[in-house]
C-alpha positions as CSV (number, residue, x, y, z in Angstrom):
1,X,1.1,-23.3,-32.4
2,X,2.9,-20.1,-31.8
3,X,3.5,-18.1,-34.5
4,X,6.9,-15.9,-34.1
5,X,6.1,-12.3,-33.9
6,X,2.3,-12.9,-33.9
7,X,0.7,-11.9,-30.4
8,X,-2.7,-13.1,-31.3
9,X,-1.1,-16.8,-31.3
10,X,-0.6,-16.4,-27.6
11,X,-3.8,-18.1,-26.5
12,X,-3.4,-21.2,-28.9
13,X,0.0,-22.0,-27.0
14,X,-0.8,-20.8,-23.4
15,X,-4.4,-21.4,-23.1
16,X,-6.2,-21.9,-19.6
17,X,-5.2,-25.4,-18.9
18,X,-1.6,-24.5,-19.7
19,X,-1.5,-21.6,-17.5
20,X,-3.0,-23.4,-14.5
21,X,-1.0,-26.3,-14.9
22,X,2.2,-24.3,-15.0
23,X,0.8,-22.5,-11.8
24,X,0.4,-26.2,-10.1
25,X,3.9,-27.0,-10.9
26,X,5.3,-23.8,-9.5
27,X,3.4,-24.3,-6.3
28,X,4.6,-27.9,-6.4
29,X,8.2,-26.9,-6.8
30,X,7.9,-24.2,-4.0
31,X,6.7,-26.5,-1.5
32,X,9.0,-29.2,-2.3
33,X,12.0,-26.5,-2.0
34,X,10.4,-24.3,1.0
35,X,10.3,-21.2,-1.2
36,X,8.5,-18.3,-1.0
37,X,6.8,-17.0,-4.3
38,X,5.3,-14.1,-6.3
39,X,3.6,-14.9,-9.2
40,X,3.3,-12.2,-12.2
41,X,0.5,-11.8,-14.8
42,X,-1.5,-14.4,-13.6
43,X,-4.8,-14.3,-16.5
44,X,-7.3,-17.1,-15.3
45,X,-9.7,-17.5,-12.7
46,X,-8.5,-21.0,-11.7
47,X,-5.0,-19.8,-11.4
48,X,-6.3,-16.9,-8.6
49,X,-8.5,-19.4,-6.9
50,X,-5.7,-21.9,-6.9
51,X,-3.6,-19.7,-5.5
52,X,-5.7,-18.4,-3.1
53,X,-5.6,-21.7,-1.3
54,X,-1.5,-21.4,-1.1
55,X,-1.4,-17.7,0.5
56,X,1.5,-19.4,3.0
57,X,3.9,-19.3,0.1
58,X,2.4,-17.6,-2.4
59,X,1.6,-13.8,-3.5
60,X,0.3,-12.8,-6.9
61,X,-0.2,-10.0,-9.4
62,X,-2.0,-9.1,-12.5
63,X,-3.0,-6.5,-14.4
64,X,-6.7,-5.1,-16.2
65,X,-5.6,-6.4,-19.3
66,X,-4.0,-9.7,-18.4
67,X,-7.5,-10.6,-17.1
68,X,-10.0,-8.9,-20.1
69,X,-7.7,-9.0,-23.1
70,X,-9.0,-11.8,-25.3
71,X,-8.0,-13.7,-28.3
72,X,-11.1,-12.0,-30.2
73,X,-10.1,-8.4,-28.9
74,X,-6.3,-9.2,-30.2
75,X,-7.5,-10.6,-33.6
76,X,-9.7,-7.4,-34.1
77,X,-7.1,-4.6,-33.1
78,X,-5.0,-3.3,-35.9
79,X,-2.3,-2.6,-33.5
80,X,-1.8,-6.1,-33.1
81,X,-1.4,-7.0,-36.8
82,X,2.0,-5.0,-37.3
């Protein structure tokens, strides 16, 4: 469950399956609308693999912390507890 003001709750309500389903839905809508999309802040291998199969309509970007920051790191960091 999302805890307002607590970024460490992010993995609880935006887990890998939820991220993948959202990207699948976005691709489906883009195909239906004949749109080209750019997906920001991809954070899972599954999303990258899925998007690689849809290069004709989708470009993608991510940053190192989207691929490496884990909930364990967030919980251990005092910076996230403010």
